[in-house]
C-alpha beads as a LAMMPS data file, in Angstrom:
LAMMPS data file: protein, C-alpha beads

467 atoms
466 bonds

1 atom types
1 bond types

-500.0 500.0 xlo xhi
-500.0 500.0 ylo yhi
-500.0 500.0 zlo zhi

Masses

1 110.0

Atoms # bond

1 1 1 -181.015 368.091 -13.250
2 1 1 -179.067 368.137 -16.501
3 1 1 -175.543 367.321 -16.421
4 1 1 -172.581 369.234 -18.259
5 1 1 -172.192 366.628 -20.794
6 1 1 -176.000 367.067 -21.964
7 1 1 -176.670 367.301 -25.621
8 1 1 -179.865 369.056 -26.459
9 1 1 -181.038 367.647 -29.655
10 1 1 -182.340 371.190 -30.727
11 1 1 -179.162 373.554 -29.391
12 1 1 -176.291 372.859 -31.613
13 1 1 -173.884 374.930 -28.974
14 1 1 -174.954 372.360 -26.230
15 1 1 -172.222 369.814 -27.288
16 1 1 -169.800 369.903 -24.967
17 1 1 -166.704 370.065 -26.797
18 1 1 -168.511 372.842 -28.485
19 1 1 -169.063 374.740 -25.817
20 1 1 -165.405 374.225 -24.594
21 1 1 -164.096 375.443 -27.970
22 1 1 -165.673 378.658 -28.038
23 1 1 -164.990 379.391 -24.051
24 1 1 -161.148 378.648 -24.866
25 1 1 -161.072 380.621 -27.960
26 1 1 -162.448 384.159 -26.018
27 1 1 -160.452 383.362 -23.094
28 1 1 -163.059 382.388 -20.013
29 1 1 -163.116 379.719 -17.822
30 1 1 -167.167 379.569 -17.976
31 1 1 -170.153 381.319 -19.107
32 1 1 -170.620 382.692 -15.795
33 1 1 -167.537 384.598 -16.290
34 1 1 -168.853 386.881 -19.336
35 1 1 -171.760 388.392 -16.991
36 1 1 -169.138 389.073 -13.607
37 1 1 -168.660 392.520 -14.567
38 1 1 -171.839 393.323 -15.680
39 1 1 -174.212 391.697 -13.422
40 1 1 -174.328 392.601 -9.939
41 1 1 -174.156 389.842 -7.017
42 1 1 -177.235 390.942 -5.726
43 1 1 -179.300 390.283 -8.676
44 1 1 -177.886 386.455 -8.851
45 1 1 -179.625 383.806 -8.295
46 1 1 -177.239 381.706 -5.800
47 1 1 -179.038 378.251 -7.071
48 1 1 -179.390 376.427 -10.189
49 1 1 -183.234 376.645 -11.786
50 1 1 -185.767 374.496 -10.231
51 1 1 -186.641 373.225 -13.976
52 1 1 -187.976 369.822 -15.068
53 1 1 -186.116 367.689 -17.174
54 1 1 -186.118 368.649 -20.827
55 1 1 -188.401 367.211 -23.070
56 1 1 -186.294 365.545 -25.805
57 1 1 -188.858 364.095 -28.103
58 1 1 -190.514 366.505 -30.516
59 1 1 -193.890 364.355 -30.176
60 1 1 -193.674 364.742 -25.983
61 1 1 -193.164 368.527 -26.298
62 1 1 -196.149 368.676 -28.765
63 1 1 -198.319 366.752 -26.428
64 1 1 -197.162 369.063 -23.359
65 1 1 -197.506 372.220 -24.916
66 1 1 -201.079 371.227 -26.644
67 1 1 -201.936 369.890 -22.695
68 1 1 -201.691 373.773 -21.728
69 1 1 -203.536 374.962 -24.422
70 1 1 -206.614 373.242 -24.127
71 1 1 -206.934 374.417 -20.635
72 1 1 -207.588 377.936 -22.256
73 1 1 -211.253 379.239 -22.741
74 1 1 -211.602 381.382 -25.916
75 1 1 -214.449 382.985 -27.997
76 1 1 -214.846 379.981 -29.692
77 1 1 -216.385 378.002 -27.465
78 1 1 -217.917 380.897 -24.884
79 1 1 -220.178 384.327 -25.476
80 1 1 -217.712 386.858 -24.589
81 1 1 -218.511 390.374 -23.139
82 1 1 -215.017 391.560 -22.603
83 1 1 -213.772 394.652 -24.023
84 1 1 -211.507 397.477 -22.459
85 1 1 -208.789 397.684 -24.819
86 1 1 -208.814 394.844 -26.908
87 1 1 -212.181 394.227 -28.522
88 1 1 -214.087 391.153 -30.258
89 1 1 -214.485 392.151 -34.110
90 1 1 -215.250 390.359 -37.673
91 1 1 -212.219 389.953 -39.147
92 1 1 -212.869 389.078 -43.038
93 1 1 -210.306 386.450 -44.412
94 1 1 -208.894 388.499 -46.588
95 1 1 -207.310 390.786 -44.060
96 1 1 -205.605 387.441 -42.948
97 1 1 -204.799 386.434 -46.578
98 1 1 -203.169 389.736 -47.855
99 1 1 -201.010 390.281 -44.379
100 1 1 -200.023 386.719 -44.692
101 1 1 -198.503 386.981 -47.928
102 1 1 -194.382 386.739 -48.038
103 1 1 -193.649 390.054 -49.292
104 1 1 -195.668 391.372 -46.342
105 1 1 -195.266 389.034 -43.316
106 1 1 -191.651 388.408 -43.907
107 1 1 -190.660 391.872 -44.942
108 1 1 -189.079 393.366 -41.383
109 1 1 -188.001 396.703 -42.418
110 1 1 -186.794 397.373 -45.804
111 1 1 -185.681 400.924 -48.051
112 1 1 -187.645 403.074 -50.894
113 1 1 -185.930 400.931 -53.223
114 1 1 -186.098 397.428 -51.659
115 1 1 -189.640 397.262 -50.474
116 1 1 -192.089 399.285 -52.627
117 1 1 -194.984 397.323 -52.022
118 1 1 -195.027 397.417 -48.269
119 1 1 -193.922 400.677 -48.459
120 1 1 -197.170 401.767 -50.886
121 1 1 -199.435 399.105 -48.544
122 1 1 -198.742 401.153 -45.728
123 1 1 -198.995 404.823 -46.948
124 1 1 -202.500 403.481 -48.216
125 1 1 -202.914 402.893 -44.819
126 1 1 -201.926 406.597 -43.493
127 1 1 -204.434 407.708 -45.869
128 1 1 -207.342 406.037 -44.760
129 1 1 -206.638 406.785 -41.573
130 1 1 -206.270 410.656 -42.226
131 1 1 -209.918 410.612 -43.797
132 1 1 -211.151 408.475 -40.917
133 1 1 -210.141 411.390 -38.477
134 1 1 -210.400 413.869 -40.677
135 1 1 -206.658 414.810 -40.595
136 1 1 -203.629 414.971 -43.484
137 1 1 -200.902 413.216 -41.534
138 1 1 -200.372 409.672 -40.118
139 1 1 -197.660 407.367 -39.867
140 1 1 -196.846 404.109 -38.959
141 1 1 -198.528 402.353 -35.736
142 1 1 -196.577 402.397 -32.621
143 1 1 -197.010 399.333 -29.942
144 1 1 -200.551 400.484 -29.009
145 1 1 -203.112 403.009 -27.841
146 1 1 -201.245 403.472 -24.504
147 1 1 -197.969 403.972 -26.539
148 1 1 -199.273 406.215 -29.108
149 1 1 -200.919 408.606 -26.308
150 1 1 -197.744 408.700 -24.445
151 1 1 -196.102 409.741 -27.888
152 1 1 -198.675 412.513 -28.465
153 1 1 -198.261 413.653 -25.074
154 1 1 -194.669 414.190 -25.128
155 1 1 -195.435 416.119 -28.708
156 1 1 -197.609 418.490 -27.322
157 1 1 -194.749 418.913 -24.311
158 1 1 -192.045 420.006 -27.490
159 1 1 -195.145 421.905 -29.025
160 1 1 -195.885 424.265 -26.432
161 1 1 -192.790 424.134 -24.299
162 1 1 -194.879 423.142 -21.161
163 1 1 -194.501 420.426 -18.838
164 1 1 -197.929 419.499 -17.605
165 1 1 -200.969 417.871 -18.928
166 1 1 -204.537 416.881 -18.033
167 1 1 -206.067 413.541 -18.736
168 1 1 -209.344 411.997 -17.621
169 1 1 -210.161 410.676 -14.575
170 1 1 -212.093 407.842 -16.404
171 1 1 -209.022 406.123 -18.076
172 1 1 -207.883 402.534 -18.477
173 1 1 -205.282 402.525 -15.359
174 1 1 -202.940 400.615 -17.810
175 1 1 -203.030 403.230 -20.504
176 1 1 -202.708 406.135 -17.552
177 1 1 -199.609 404.307 -16.545
178 1 1 -198.177 403.952 -19.876
179 1 1 -198.936 408.068 -20.540
180 1 1 -196.724 408.481 -17.047
181 1 1 -194.399 406.277 -17.787
182 1 1 -193.626 408.137 -21.076
183 1 1 -193.608 411.555 -18.820
184 1 1 -190.504 410.185 -17.597
185 1 1 -189.541 410.207 -13.700
186 1 1 -190.242 413.595 -11.830
187 1 1 -186.215 413.971 -11.341
188 1 1 -185.398 413.753 -15.050
189 1 1 -185.461 416.692 -17.415
190 1 1 -188.083 416.787 -19.683
191 1 1 -190.720 415.728 -16.683
192 1 1 -194.054 416.042 -17.562
193 1 1 -196.637 416.275 -14.641
194 1 1 -200.086 414.344 -15.233
195 1 1 -203.175 415.499 -13.488
196 1 1 -206.506 414.109 -13.684
197 1 1 -210.001 415.952 -14.772
198 1 1 -212.873 414.491 -13.056
199 1 1 -215.936 413.311 -14.558
200 1 1 -219.663 414.078 -14.094
201 1 1 -221.314 411.044 -11.880
202 1 1 -224.582 411.825 -13.813
203 1 1 -223.205 410.970 -17.241
204 1 1 -219.572 410.193 -17.059
205 1 1 -218.806 413.025 -19.501
206 1 1 -215.915 414.790 -18.598
207 1 1 -216.532 417.560 -15.739
208 1 1 -215.874 420.603 -18.063
209 1 1 -216.295 422.898 -14.706
210 1 1 -213.057 420.767 -13.141
211 1 1 -211.414 421.568 -16.437
212 1 1 -211.713 424.840 -16.589
213 1 1 -210.530 424.914 -12.756
214 1 1 -207.061 423.113 -13.542
215 1 1 -205.798 424.275 -16.587
216 1 1 -203.612 427.236 -16.938
217 1 1 -200.641 428.992 -18.649
218 1 1 -198.222 425.862 -18.140
219 1 1 -200.874 423.180 -19.621
220 1 1 -199.042 422.049 -22.627
221 1 1 -202.270 419.546 -23.215
222 1 1 -205.845 418.438 -22.707
223 1 1 -206.396 414.703 -23.500
224 1 1 -209.629 413.236 -23.624
225 1 1 -210.957 409.767 -25.156
226 1 1 -214.333 409.561 -26.723
227 1 1 -215.846 406.807 -26.214
228 1 1 -214.107 406.869 -22.757
229 1 1 -212.717 404.027 -21.166
230 1 1 -216.451 403.143 -19.815
231 1 1 -217.629 403.366 -23.145
232 1 1 -218.765 406.567 -22.525
233 1 1 -219.440 409.371 -25.891
234 1 1 -217.750 412.667 -25.064
235 1 1 -220.783 415.539 -25.877
236 1 1 -218.502 418.229 -24.896
237 1 1 -215.940 417.628 -27.194
238 1 1 -215.708 420.988 -29.054
239 1 1 -215.798 422.838 -25.715
240 1 1 -213.334 421.123 -23.947
241 1 1 -211.262 422.125 -27.099
242 1 1 -212.160 425.754 -27.175
243 1 1 -210.753 425.213 -23.366
244 1 1 -207.494 423.862 -24.389
245 1 1 -207.121 426.302 -27.079
246 1 1 -207.821 429.473 -25.271
247 1 1 -204.951 428.705 -22.726
248 1 1 -202.460 427.830 -25.405
249 1 1 -202.644 424.020 -24.889
250 1 1 -202.828 421.562 -27.394
251 1 1 -206.478 419.444 -27.644
252 1 1 -205.181 415.718 -28.081
253 1 1 -208.218 413.117 -28.565
254 1 1 -208.212 409.141 -28.511
255 1 1 -210.694 407.523 -30.281
256 1 1 -211.781 404.079 -31.387
257 1 1 -211.608 403.862 -35.128
258 1 1 -214.639 401.734 -35.187
259 1 1 -216.883 404.364 -34.471
260 1 1 -215.844 407.082 -36.967
261 1 1 -218.591 406.050 -39.508
262 1 1 -221.377 407.275 -37.209
263 1 1 -219.363 409.465 -34.501
264 1 1 -218.022 413.005 -36.203
265 1 1 -214.289 412.645 -36.510
266 1 1 -211.671 414.568 -34.158
267 1 1 -210.910 417.239 -37.059
268 1 1 -214.503 418.613 -36.876
269 1 1 -214.283 419.393 -33.238
270 1 1 -211.052 421.007 -33.062
271 1 1 -208.611 418.201 -32.225
272 1 1 -204.897 419.196 -32.743
273 1 1 -203.626 415.282 -32.448
274 1 1 -205.801 412.209 -32.745
275 1 1 -204.480 408.963 -31.454
276 1 1 -205.987 405.373 -30.824
277 1 1 -205.639 401.740 -31.729
278 1 1 -206.454 400.028 -35.072
279 1 1 -207.201 396.636 -33.192
280 1 1 -210.950 396.918 -34.334
281 1 1 -210.011 397.304 -37.851
282 1 1 -209.632 393.787 -39.149
283 1 1 -207.217 392.345 -36.524
284 1 1 -207.678 389.087 -34.550
285 1 1 -207.457 389.500 -30.451
286 1 1 -204.725 386.785 -30.350
287 1 1 -203.283 386.418 -26.892
288 1 1 -202.935 389.986 -26.036
289 1 1 -201.793 390.980 -29.308
290 1 1 -202.914 392.666 -32.338
291 1 1 -202.563 396.047 -31.411
292 1 1 -201.376 399.302 -33.175
293 1 1 -201.450 402.775 -31.860
294 1 1 -201.743 405.253 -34.479
295 1 1 -200.889 408.859 -34.588
296 1 1 -202.490 411.488 -36.732
297 1 1 -202.514 415.335 -37.034
298 1 1 -202.843 418.244 -39.567
299 1 1 -200.240 418.488 -42.692
300 1 1 -198.154 421.326 -40.588
301 1 1 -194.338 421.691 -40.239
302 1 1 -194.421 421.813 -36.547
303 1 1 -196.769 418.852 -35.931
304 1 1 -194.920 416.709 -38.604
305 1 1 -191.505 417.906 -37.124
306 1 1 -192.663 416.339 -33.568
307 1 1 -193.714 412.635 -35.050
308 1 1 -191.387 410.118 -33.631
309 1 1 -192.925 407.376 -35.938
310 1 1 -192.037 406.363 -39.295
311 1 1 -193.887 408.295 -41.854
312 1 1 -194.287 407.034 -45.555
313 1 1 -194.719 409.909 -48.374
314 1 1 -195.225 409.735 -52.125
315 1 1 -193.460 411.562 -54.848
316 1 1 -192.491 411.476 -58.594
317 1 1 -189.363 410.589 -60.093
318 1 1 -187.870 412.270 -62.982
319 1 1 -189.858 409.868 -65.592
320 1 1 -193.166 410.725 -63.658
321 1 1 -193.648 407.634 -61.846
322 1 1 -194.361 407.233 -57.940
323 1 1 -192.283 406.667 -55.782
324 1 1 -192.569 405.965 -51.409
325 1 1 -190.038 406.679 -49.367
326 1 1 -189.593 407.752 -45.376
327 1 1 -190.498 411.483 -44.887
328 1 1 -187.930 413.673 -43.177
329 1 1 -186.670 410.243 -41.415
330 1 1 -183.827 412.613 -40.399
331 1 1 -186.400 413.850 -37.043
332 1 1 -186.376 410.257 -35.719
333 1 1 -184.171 408.116 -33.717
334 1 1 -182.949 405.695 -36.457
335 1 1 -180.963 408.969 -37.354
336 1 1 -180.665 411.396 -34.521
337 1 1 -180.003 408.637 -31.990
338 1 1 -179.763 409.927 -28.538
339 1 1 -179.679 413.343 -30.089
340 1 1 -183.198 412.870 -31.491
341 1 1 -186.318 414.841 -29.707
342 1 1 -188.287 411.180 -29.182
343 1 1 -187.420 407.755 -29.720
344 1 1 -189.648 404.721 -31.517
345 1 1 -188.805 401.244 -31.941
346 1 1 -190.096 398.741 -33.852
347 1 1 -193.587 399.883 -35.532
348 1 1 -196.695 397.352 -35.725
349 1 1 -196.543 397.759 -39.537
350 1 1 -197.627 394.131 -40.118
351 1 1 -201.391 395.114 -38.538
352 1 1 -201.409 398.640 -40.160
353 1 1 -201.405 396.307 -43.573
354 1 1 -204.574 394.327 -41.976
355 1 1 -206.203 397.589 -40.991
356 1 1 -205.791 398.969 -44.477
357 1 1 -207.572 396.029 -46.306
358 1 1 -210.321 396.401 -43.715
359 1 1 -210.654 400.083 -44.234
360 1 1 -210.554 399.509 -47.933
361 1 1 -212.867 396.765 -48.091
362 1 1 -216.075 398.493 -45.972
363 1 1 -215.505 402.044 -47.314
364 1 1 -217.509 405.101 -45.778
365 1 1 -221.004 402.861 -46.272
366 1 1 -219.098 399.646 -44.513
367 1 1 -217.991 401.741 -41.459
368 1 1 -221.131 403.379 -41.062
369 1 1 -223.222 399.921 -41.214
370 1 1 -220.730 398.336 -38.645
371 1 1 -221.101 401.950 -36.626
372 1 1 -224.664 401.232 -36.678
373 1 1 -225.041 398.086 -36.037
374 1 1 -223.016 398.103 -32.795
375 1 1 -224.969 400.716 -31.475
376 1 1 -228.331 399.413 -32.069
377 1 1 -226.697 395.576 -30.417
378 1 1 -224.853 397.219 -27.336
379 1 1 -228.135 399.491 -26.529
380 1 1 -230.444 396.449 -26.657
381 1 1 -228.453 394.539 -24.491
382 1 1 -227.995 397.338 -22.005
383 1 1 -231.470 397.695 -21.947
384 1 1 -232.206 393.958 -21.169
385 1 1 -229.821 394.114 -18.459
386 1 1 -231.034 397.617 -16.995
387 1 1 -234.465 395.264 -16.489
388 1 1 -233.120 392.803 -13.916
389 1 1 -234.172 393.621 -10.463
390 1 1 -230.861 395.185 -8.363
391 1 1 -229.181 396.103 -11.746
392 1 1 -228.500 399.375 -13.603
393 1 1 -226.587 401.165 -16.303
394 1 1 -225.753 404.573 -14.691
395 1 1 -224.057 405.968 -17.822
396 1 1 -226.480 405.913 -21.098
397 1 1 -224.738 407.842 -24.076
398 1 1 -222.141 405.025 -24.950
399 1 1 -220.984 403.107 -27.688
400 1 1 -220.222 399.431 -27.764
401 1 1 -219.348 399.364 -24.062
402 1 1 -221.408 400.202 -21.187
403 1 1 -220.725 399.935 -16.952
404 1 1 -223.115 397.947 -15.676
405 1 1 -223.757 398.152 -11.530
406 1 1 -225.042 395.179 -9.031
407 1 1 -225.041 397.423 -5.872
408 1 1 -228.448 396.872 -4.880
409 1 1 -228.121 392.943 -5.573
410 1 1 -225.823 393.125 -2.627
411 1 1 -223.956 390.705 -4.657
412 1 1 -220.314 391.215 -5.919
413 1 1 -219.009 391.174 -9.629
414 1 1 -216.303 388.675 -9.010
415 1 1 -218.592 386.033 -7.868
416 1 1 -221.449 386.575 -10.452
417 1 1 -218.356 386.626 -13.522
418 1 1 -217.356 383.654 -12.009
419 1 1 -220.989 382.128 -12.105
420 1 1 -221.428 383.334 -15.811
421 1 1 -218.141 381.306 -16.509
422 1 1 -219.535 378.049 -15.484
423 1 1 -222.467 378.785 -17.954
424 1 1 -219.889 379.649 -20.969
425 1 1 -220.051 383.378 -21.086
426 1 1 -216.983 385.412 -20.401
427 1 1 -219.126 388.495 -18.110
428 1 1 -217.964 392.036 -18.464
429 1 1 -214.703 393.281 -16.866
430 1 1 -214.500 394.131 -13.204
431 1 1 -213.684 397.326 -12.753
432 1 1 -214.715 397.636 -8.878
433 1 1 -211.235 398.487 -7.919
434 1 1 -210.290 400.420 -10.501
435 1 1 -213.089 403.188 -9.850
436 1 1 -214.142 402.144 -6.264
437 1 1 -216.576 404.989 -6.356
438 1 1 -218.721 403.420 -8.946
439 1 1 -219.320 400.575 -6.514
440 1 1 -219.686 396.938 -7.791
441 1 1 -219.045 397.526 -11.798
442 1 1 -217.998 395.757 -14.674
443 1 1 -217.946 396.851 -18.338
444 1 1 -219.628 395.180 -20.762
445 1 1 -218.687 395.336 -24.609
446 1 1 -221.127 394.265 -27.359
447 1 1 -219.907 394.036 -30.779
448 1 1 -221.558 393.589 -34.332
449 1 1 -220.217 389.780 -33.503
450 1 1 -223.321 389.042 -30.850
451 1 1 -226.303 387.820 -32.353
452 1 1 -229.898 388.485 -30.474
453 1 1 -230.055 385.073 -29.378
454 1 1 -226.599 385.964 -27.193
455 1 1 -227.509 389.484 -25.812
456 1 1 -231.006 387.591 -24.953
457 1 1 -229.168 384.749 -23.224
458 1 1 -227.068 387.002 -21.375
459 1 1 -229.787 388.842 -19.940
460 1 1 -231.554 384.973 -18.976
461 1 1 -227.850 383.860 -17.496
462 1 1 -227.910 386.976 -15.530
463 1 1 -230.966 386.734 -14.329
464 1 1 -230.427 382.965 -13.108
465 1 1 -227.256 383.971 -11.048
466 1 1 -228.237 386.802 -9.329
467 1 1 -231.350 385.277 -7.534

Bonds

1 1 1 2
2 1 2 3
3 1 3 4
4 1 4 5
5 1 5 6
6 1 6 7
7 1 7 8
8 1 8 9
9 1 9 10
10 1 10 11
11 1 11 12
12 1 12 13
13 1 13 14
14 1 14 15
15 1 15 16
16 1 16 17
17 1 17 18
18 1 18 19
19 1 19 20
20 1 20 21
21 1 21 22
22 1 22 23
23 1 23 24
24 1 24 25
25 1 25 26
26 1 26 27
27 1 27 28
28 1 28 29
29 1 29 30
30 1 30 31
31 1 31 32
32 1 32 33
33 1 33 34
34 1 34 35
35 1 35 36
36 1 36 37
37 1 37 38
38 1 38 39
39 1 39 40
40 1 40 41
41 1 41 42
42 1 42 43
43 1 43 44
44 1 44 45
45 1 45 46
46 1 46 47
47 1 47 48
48 1 48 49
49 1 49 50
50 1 50 51
51 1 51 52
52 1 52 53
53 1 53 54
54 1 54 55
55 1 55 56
56 1 56 57
57 1 57 58
58 1 58 59
59 1 59 60
60 1 60 61
61 1 61 62
62 1 62 63
63 1 63 64
64 1 64 65
65 1 65 66
66 1 66 67
67 1 67 68
68 1 68 69
69 1 69 70
70 1 70 71
71 1 71 72
72 1 72 73
73 1 73 74
74 1 74 75
75 1 75 76
76 1 76 77
77 1 77 78
78 1 78 79
79 1 79 80
80 1 80 81
81 1 81 82
82 1 82 83
83 1 83 84
84 1 84 85
85 1 85 86
86 1 86 87
87 1 87 88
88 1 88 89
89 1 89 90
90 1 90 91
91 1 91 92
92 1 92 93
93 1 93 94
94 1 94 95
95 1 95 96
96 1 96 97
97 1 97 98
98 1 98 99
99 1 99 100
100 1 100 101
101 1 101 102
102 1 102 103
103 1 103 104
104 1 104 105
105 1 105 106
106 1 106 107
107 1 107 108
108 1 108 109
109 1 109 110
110 1 110 111
111 1 111 112
112 1 112 113
113 1 113 114
114 1 114 115
115 1 115 116
116 1 116 117
117 1 117 118
118 1 118 119
119 1 119 120
120 1 120 121
121 1 121 122
122 1 122 123
123 1 123 124
124 1 124 125
125 1 125 126
126 1 126 127
127 1 127 128
128 1 128 129
129 1 129 130
130 1 130 131
131 1 131 132
132 1 132 133
133 1 133 134
134 1 134 135
135 1 135 136
136 1 136 137
137 1 137 138
138 1 138 139
139 1 139 140
140 1 140 141
141 1 141 142
142 1 142 143
143 1 143 144
144 1 144 145
145 1 145 146
146 1 146 147
147 1 147 148
148 1 148 149
149 1 149 150
150 1 150 151
151 1 151 152
152 1 152 153
153 1 153 154
154 1 154 155
155 1 155 156
156 1 156 157
157 1 157 158
158 1 158 159
159 1 159 160
160 1 160 161
161 1 161 162
162 1 162 163
163 1 163 164
164 1 164 165
165 1 165 166
166 1 166 167
167 1 167 168
168 1 168 169
169 1 169 170
170 1 170 171
171 1 171 172
172 1 172 173
173 1 173 174
174 1 174 175
175 1 175 176
176 1 176 177
177 1 177 178
178 1 178 179
179 1 179 180
180 1 180 181
181 1 181 182
182 1 182 183
183 1 183 184
184 1 184 185
185 1 185 186
186 1 186 187
187 1 187 188
188 1 188 189
189 1 189 190
190 1 190 191
191 1 191 192
192 1 192 193
193 1 193 194
194 1 194 195
195 1 195 196
196 1 196 197
197 1 197 198
198 1 198 199
199 1 199 200
200 1 200 201
201 1 201 202
202 1 202 203
203 1 203 204
204 1 204 205
205 1 205 206
206 1 206 207
207 1 207 208
208 1 208 209
209 1 209 210
210 1 210 211
211 1 211 212
212 1 212 213
213 1 213 214
214 1 214 215
215 1 215 216
216 1 216 217
217 1 217 218
218 1 218 219
219 1 219 220
220 1 220 221
221 1 221 222
222 1 222 223
223 1 223 224
224 1 224 225
225 1 225 226
226 1 226 227
227 1 227 228
228 1 228 229
229 1 229 230
230 1 230 231
231 1 231 232
232 1 232 233
233 1 233 234
234 1 234 235
235 1 235 236
236 1 236 237
237 1 237 238
238 1 238 239
239 1 239 240
240 1 240 241
241 1 241 242
242 1 242 243
243 1 243 244
244 1 244 245
245 1 245 246
246 1 246 247
247 1 247 248
248 1 248 249
249 1 249 250
250 1 250 251
251 1 251 252
252 1 252 253
253 1 253 254
254 1 254 255
255 1 255 256
256 1 256 257
257 1 257 258
258 1 258 259
259 1 259 260
260 1 260 261
261 1 261 262
262 1 262 263
263 1 263 264
264 1 264 265
265 1 265 266
266 1 266 267
267 1 267 268
268 1 268 269
269 1 269 270
270 1 270 271
271 1 271 272
272 1 272 273
273 1 273 274
274 1 274 275
275 1 275 276
276 1 276 277
277 1 277 278
278 1 278 279
279 1 279 280
280 1 280 281
281 1 281 282
282 1 282 283
283 1 283 284
284 1 284 285
285 1 285 286
286 1 286 287
287 1 287 288
288 1 288 289
289 1 289 290
290 1 290 291
291 1 291 292
292 1 292 293
293 1 293 294
294 1 294 295
295 1 295 296
296 1 296 297
297 1 297 298
298 1 298 299
299 1 299 300
300 1 300 301
301 1 301 302
302 1 302 303
303 1 303 304
304 1 304 305
305 1 305 306
306 1 306 307
307 1 307 308
308 1 308 309
309 1 309 310
310 1 310 311
311 1 311 312
312 1 312 313
313 1 313 314
314 1 314 315
315 1 315 316
316 1 316 317
317 1 317 318
318 1 318 319
319 1 319 320
320 1 320 321
321 1 321 322
322 1 322 323
323 1 323 324
324 1 324 325
325 1 325 326
326 1 326 327
327 1 327 328
328 1 328 329
329 1 329 330
330 1 330 331
331 1 331 332
332 1 332 333
333 1 333 334
334 1 334 335
335 1 335 336
336 1 336 337
337 1 337 338
338 1 338 339
339 1 339 340
340 1 340 341
341 1 341 342
342 1 342 343
343 1 343 344
344 1 344 345
345 1 345 346
346 1 346 347
347 1 347 348
348 1 348 349
349 1 349 350
350 1 350 351
351 1 351 352
352 1 352 353
353 1 353 354
354 1 354 355
355 1 355 356
356 1 356 357
357 1 357 358
358 1 358 359
359 1 359 360
360 1 360 361
361 1 361 362
362 1 362 363
363 1 363 364
364 1 364 365
365 1 365 366
366 1 366 367
367 1 367 368
368 1 368 369
369 1 369 370
370 1 370 371
371 1 371 372
372 1 372 373
373 1 373 374
374 1 374 375
375 1 375 376
376 1 376 377
377 1 377 378
378 1 378 379
379 1 379 380
380 1 380 381
381 1 381 382
382 1 382 383
383 1 383 384
384 1 384 385
385 1 385 386
386 1 386 387
387 1 387 388
388 1 388 389
389 1 389 390
390 1 390 391
391 1 391 392
392 1 392 393
393 1 393 394
394 1 394 395
395 1 395 396
396 1 396 397
397 1 397 398
398 1 398 399
399 1 399 400
400 1 400 401
401 1 401 402
402 1 402 403
403 1 403 404
404 1 404 405
405 1 405 406
406 1 406 407
407 1 407 408
408 1 408 409
409 1 409 410
410 1 410 411
411 1 411 412
412 1 412 413
413 1 413 414
414 1 414 415
415 1 415 416
416 1 416 417
417 1 417 418
418 1 418 419
419 1 419 420
420 1 420 421
421 1 421 422
422 1 422 423
423 1 423 424
424 1 424 425
425 1 425 426
426 1 426 427
427 1 427 428
428 1 428 429
429 1 429 430
430 1 430 431
431 1 431 432
432 1 432 433
433 1 433 434
434 1 434 435
435 1 435 436
436 1 436 437
437 1 437 438
438 1 438 439
439 1 439 440
440 1 440 441
441 1 441 442
442 1 442 443
443 1 443 444
444 1 444 445
445 1 445 446
446 1 446 447
447 1 447 448
448 1 448 449
449 1 449 450
450 1 450 451
451 1 451 452
452 1 452 453
453 1 453 454
454 1 454 455
455 1 455 456
456 1 456 457
457 1 457 458
458 1 458 459
459 1 459 460
460 1 460 461
461 1 461 462
462 1 462 463
463 1 463 464
464 1 464 465
465 1 465 466
466 1 466 467
């Protein structure tokens, strides 16, 4: 327990005389008095926190933190087959080098006259995302794919004046939760009703018949993903879009941009709004970070006017020089505040710069080559695994991620993953509780990072632990 006269070496205002002088200046007896009118008693802890003694030595603190960190098991010392929203892709060194330049790393916001380098870099990112998805307009990325999907759903509501959106049954529970959060509570104005559309148990693709049965004239949008959360590539996207448009609904498609060197862009099959995560584009996984959700659409005023995101545009000044600035900034919550159509906070602009560098380095040919490599390696791994006794890969039309079922072995995914971990392998994500109808199943992810030896090792190790 720290006494009232304790002075922390790193906190200047911990000096007792300084604290007393500050309280006297504002007319308060103690710090607790400052919160008395703001925090209800029911939320207050009626005792001191049970905290260890402070570490006053920088060396002791460093040893303590390093002791915690060494407990982590990373993808540097384990082979990882985890994905499900944050994937292990190769990050070229130049992405980190350029992202770490001071004009990018330390520039938080900036204006059109003080931040031209950063604005231009973001403009280039927006342009390349637009080229990938086949659309003209994209903005600064928001927090992650889930946030982008939530914003896209709200855009569809405002565009149509309707309050119902259809989403697939096969969707990340975390992403579904965020979309529902963006839809607002049922008792609030502007609430959006979210309803699931089933899937074909044979292929994992969206059930078109169920979609046709549930869509109506009150549907604001149909949201689908390709590949889906379970890695399935939707083959009926054009038909899904036609069903949406026949009922006056917006067609929203979530995509993994690393697929777009080998799969058709959303614009080709009629998507009105595209969204996804830029993390596969040259951004390390970090500890739950490195995510950034993009939104893209056609260059039509009705769509641009509904973007909650910041948009960087280019124009010419009177001398014919290029200049970069905020496009229709008045539509955002930065200007409209509580009167704005939607709100947006801190963007993931630094990740946008890294992704822009990656896309510029790769070009169309590089994106195609990395997509082809992922397809070859993931399908090779799935074939090896499916040859094991009692193991099956239910859905075959996939990219990067595939479902593995072990019901016939009589074993549980959690037990198998624990055994794999003991052998230096992060097994696939256990989705048995998320989709109980799929039995004991896990989601395996294979990217360009995996070698043939690692994939062979996975199959061999699975054979051992399943005995």
